[in-house]
C-alpha positions as CSV (number, residue, x, y, z in Angstrom):
1,M,0.1,41.5,-108.3
2,A,-3.2,42.7,-109.7
3,G,-3.5,42.2,-113.4
4,A,-0.6,39.9,-113.8
5,Q,-1.1,37.1,-116.4
6,Q,-1.0,33.6,-115.1
7,I,1.7,31.5,-116.9
8,P,0.5,27.9,-117.3
9,R,2.4,25.4,-115.1
10,S,4.2,22.5,-116.6
11,S,4.2,19.0,-115.1
12,V,5.3,15.5,-116.1
13,M,3.1,12.5,-115.3
14,S,3.2,8.9,-116.1
15,L,0.4,6.4,-116.8
16,A,0.3,2.7,-117.5
17,I,-2.9,1.3,-119.3
18,R,-2.7,-2.6,-119.3
19,E,-6.3,-3.3,-120.7
20,K,-8.3,-2.3,-123.7
21,A,-11.2,-1.5,-121.6
22,A,-9.1,0.9,-119.5
23,L,-7.8,2.6,-122.6
24,Y,-11.3,3.1,-124.0
25,A,-12.4,4.7,-120.6
26,A,-9.4,7.1,-120.7
27,Y,-9.3,8.1,-124.4
28,M,-11.1,11.4,-125.2
29,R,-11.9,11.0,-128.9
30,F,-14.3,14.0,-128.7
31,I,-11.2,16.4,-128.2
32,D,-9.7,17.9,-131.3
33,G,-6.5,15.9,-132.0
34,G,-7.3,13.4,-129.2
35,G,-6.9,13.5,-125.6
36,L,-6.5,11.2,-122.5
37,F,-7.9,11.2,-119.1
38,I,-5.3,10.7,-116.3
39,P,-6.5,9.7,-112.8
40,T,-4.6,11.9,-110.3
41,T,-5.1,13.8,-107.2
42,R,-2.6,16.3,-108.3
43,K,-3.9,19.9,-108.5
44,A,-4.2,21.3,-112.1
45,Q,-5.7,24.1,-113.9
46,L,-7.2,24.4,-117.4
47,G,-4.4,25.3,-119.8
48,D,-1.6,23.8,-117.6
49,E,1.0,22.1,-119.8
50,I,1.5,18.3,-119.2
51,Y,3.9,15.9,-120.6
52,A,2.6,12.5,-120.1
53,I,4.6,9.3,-120.4
54,L,2.2,6.5,-121.4
55,S,2.7,2.8,-121.3
56,L,0.2,0.9,-123.5
57,M,-0.7,-2.6,-122.9
58,D,2.4,-5.0,-123.4
59,D,4.3,-2.7,-125.5
60,P,7.7,-2.0,-124.0
61,N,7.9,1.4,-125.7
62,K,6.6,4.4,-123.9
63,V,4.4,6.9,-125.8
64,P,5.3,10.5,-125.0
65,I,2.4,12.9,-124.9
66,P,2.8,16.6,-124.7
67,G,-0.5,18.5,-124.2
68,K,-2.6,20.8,-122.1
69,V,-5.2,20.3,-119.4
70,C,-8.6,20.5,-121.0
71,W,-10.8,18.7,-118.4
72,I,-10.9,18.4,-114.7
73,T,-12.9,16.0,-112.7
74,P,-12.6,17.3,-109.1
75,A,-12.7,15.0,-106.1
76,G,-16.2,14.0,-104.9
77,V,-18.1,13.9,-108.2
78,P,-20.4,11.0,-107.7
79,G,-19.6,8.0,-110.2
80,R,-16.5,9.8,-111.6
81,Q,-12.8,9.3,-110.9
82,Q,-10.8,12.2,-109.8
83,G,-8.3,13.3,-112.6
84,I,-7.5,15.4,-115.6
85,G,-8.0,15.4,-119.3
86,V,-5.0,16.1,-121.4
87,Q,-5.6,17.4,-125.0
88,F,-2.8,16.1,-127.2
89,A,-0.5,18.9,-128.5
90,K,-0.6,19.6,-132.2
91,G,2.5,18.1,-134.0
92,E,4.2,14.7,-134.6
93,A,4.1,13.6,-130.9
94,G,0.4,14.2,-130.3
95,E,-0.5,12.7,-133.6
96,A,1.7,9.6,-133.0
97,A,0.0,9.1,-129.6
98,R,-3.6,9.6,-131.2
99,I,-2.7,7.0,-133.9
100,A,-1.2,4.4,-131.5
101,I,-4.3,4.6,-129.2
102,E,-6.9,4.5,-132.0
103,R,-5.1,1.6,-133.5
104,L,-5.5,-0.3,-130.3
105,L,-9.0,0.7,-130.0
106,S,-10.1,0.1,-133.5
107,G,-13.7,-1.2,-133.5
108,A,-14.4,0.0,-130.1
109,L,-14.4,3.7,-130.9
110,Q,-18.0,3.6,-131.9
111,S,-19.1,2.1,-128.7
112,T,-21.6,3.8,-126.4
113,R,-20.1,2.6,-123.2
114,P,-19.5,5.3,-120.6
115,S,-15.9,6.6,-120.2
116,H,-14.2,8.6,-117.5
117,T,-15.4,11.9,-119.0
118,I,-18.5,11.2,-121.1
Protein backbone atom coordinates (compact mmCIF):
# COMPACT_ATOMS: atom_id res chain seq x y z
CA MET A 1 0.00 0.00 0.00
CA ALA A 2 1.75 3.15 -1.19
CA GLY A 3 2.18 5.87 1.42
CA ALA A 4 1.22 3.58 4.31
CA GLN A 5 2.99 4.43 7.53
CA GLN A 6 5.29 1.72 8.91
CA ILE A 7 4.40 0.67 12.46
CA PRO A 8 7.47 -0.24 14.51
CA ARG A 9 7.72 -3.94 15.28
CA SER A 10 8.00 -5.05 18.91
CA SER A 11 10.27 -7.85 20.08
CA VAL A 12 11.42 -9.47 23.32
CA MET A 13 15.08 -10.42 23.67
CA SER A 14 17.21 -11.74 26.51
CA LEU A 15 20.88 -11.14 27.21
CA ALA A 16 23.17 -12.46 29.94
CA ILE A 17 26.35 -10.51 30.67
CA ARG A 18 28.67 -12.30 33.08
CA GLU A 19 31.82 -10.13 32.98
CA LYS A 20 32.52 -6.44 33.52
CA ALA A 21 34.52 -6.27 30.26
CA ALA A 22 31.54 -7.63 28.30
CA LEU A 23 29.23 -5.10 29.96
CA TYR A 24 31.62 -2.27 29.11
CA ALA A 25 31.72 -3.42 25.46
CA ALA A 26 27.92 -3.58 25.27
CA TYR A 27 26.99 -0.38 27.14
CA MET A 28 26.26 2.66 24.93
CA ARG A 29 26.92 5.56 27.31
CA PHE A 30 26.87 8.07 24.45
CA ILE A 31 23.14 7.45 23.87
CA ASP A 32 20.74 9.83 25.66
CA GLY A 33 19.40 7.89 28.65
CA GLY A 34 21.77 4.98 28.00
CA GLY A 35 21.71 2.08 25.62
CA LEU A 36 22.91 -1.48 25.22
CA PHE A 37 24.32 -3.40 22.27
CA ILE A 38 22.68 -6.81 21.92
CA PRO A 39 24.45 -9.35 19.71
CA THR A 40 21.83 -10.94 17.48
CA THR A 41 21.23 -12.20 13.97
CA ARG A 42 17.57 -11.23 14.26
CA LYS A 43 16.47 -8.67 11.66
CA ALA A 44 15.57 -5.25 13.03
CA GLN A 45 14.92 -1.75 11.80
CA LEU A 46 15.72 1.57 13.42
CA GLY A 47 12.82 2.51 15.68
CA ASP A 48 11.66 -1.07 16.34
CA GLU A 49 10.49 -1.43 19.93
CA ILE A 50 12.49 -3.91 21.98
CA TYR A 51 11.89 -5.28 25.44
CA ALA A 52 15.15 -6.76 26.71
CA ILE A 53 15.53 -8.97 29.75
CA LEU A 54 19.07 -8.50 31.06
CA SER A 55 20.97 -10.72 33.49
CA LEU A 56 23.97 -8.90 34.98
CA MET A 57 26.97 -10.66 36.48
CA ASP A 58 25.94 -12.88 39.40
CA ASP A 59 22.77 -10.96 40.27
CA PRO A 60 19.80 -13.37 40.28
CA ASN A 61 17.42 -10.48 39.51
CA LYS A 62 16.65 -9.71 35.89
CA VAL A 63 16.76 -6.12 34.63
CA PRO A 64 13.82 -5.30 32.32
CA ILE A 65 14.77 -2.79 29.63
CA PRO A 66 12.14 -1.31 27.34
CA GLY A 67 13.59 0.63 24.43
CA LYS A 68 13.98 1.20 20.72
CA VAL A 69 16.55 0.11 18.16
CA CYS A 70 18.94 3.01 17.60
CA TRP A 71 21.95 1.19 16.11
CA ILE A 72 22.36 -1.71 13.70
CA THR A 73 25.60 -3.51 12.94
CA PRO A 74 24.83 -5.77 9.99
CA ALA A 75 26.57 -9.08 9.29
CA GLY A 76 29.94 -8.87 7.61
CA VAL A 77 31.25 -5.62 9.08
CA PRO A 78 34.98 -6.26 9.60
CA GLY A 79 35.97 -6.27 13.27
CA ARG A 80 32.40 -5.80 14.51
CA GLN A 81 29.87 -8.23 15.94
CA GLN A 82 26.47 -8.35 14.28
CA GLY A 83 23.69 -6.96 16.47
CA ILE A 84 21.54 -4.03 17.48
CA GLY A 85 21.82 -1.12 19.88
CA VAL A 86 18.80 -0.43 22.05
CA GLN A 87 18.21 3.03 23.52
CA PHE A 88 16.62 2.74 26.94
CA ALA A 89 13.09 4.12 27.07
CA LYS A 90 12.46 7.26 29.08
CA GLY A 91 10.91 6.43 32.41
CA GLU A 92 11.51 4.42 35.53
CA ALA A 93 12.57 1.09 33.96
CA GLY A 94 15.04 2.68 31.53
CA GLU A 95 16.53 4.85 34.26
CA ALA A 96 16.84 1.87 36.63
CA ALA A 97 18.68 -0.10 33.93
CA ARG A 98 21.08 2.79 33.26
CA ILE A 99 21.81 3.23 36.97
CA ALA A 100 22.39 -0.51 37.53
CA ILE A 101 24.81 -0.72 34.59
CA GLU A 102 26.70 2.46 35.45
CA ARG A 103 27.05 1.32 39.06
CA LEU A 104 28.70 -1.89 37.88
CA LEU A 105 30.92 0.04 35.46
CA SER A 106 31.94 2.78 37.88
CA GLY A 107 35.52 3.77 37.16
CA ALA A 108 35.50 2.12 33.72
CA LEU A 109 33.14 4.59 32.02
CA GLN A 110 35.96 7.00 31.20
CA SER A 111 38.03 4.29 29.51
CA THR A 112 39.01 4.66 25.86
CA ARG A 113 38.85 0.92 25.18
CA PRO A 114 36.82 0.06 22.10
CA SER A 115 33.30 -1.28 22.49
CA HIS A 116 30.89 -3.09 20.18
CA THR A 117 29.73 0.24 18.77
CA ILE A 118 32.41 2.91 19.11
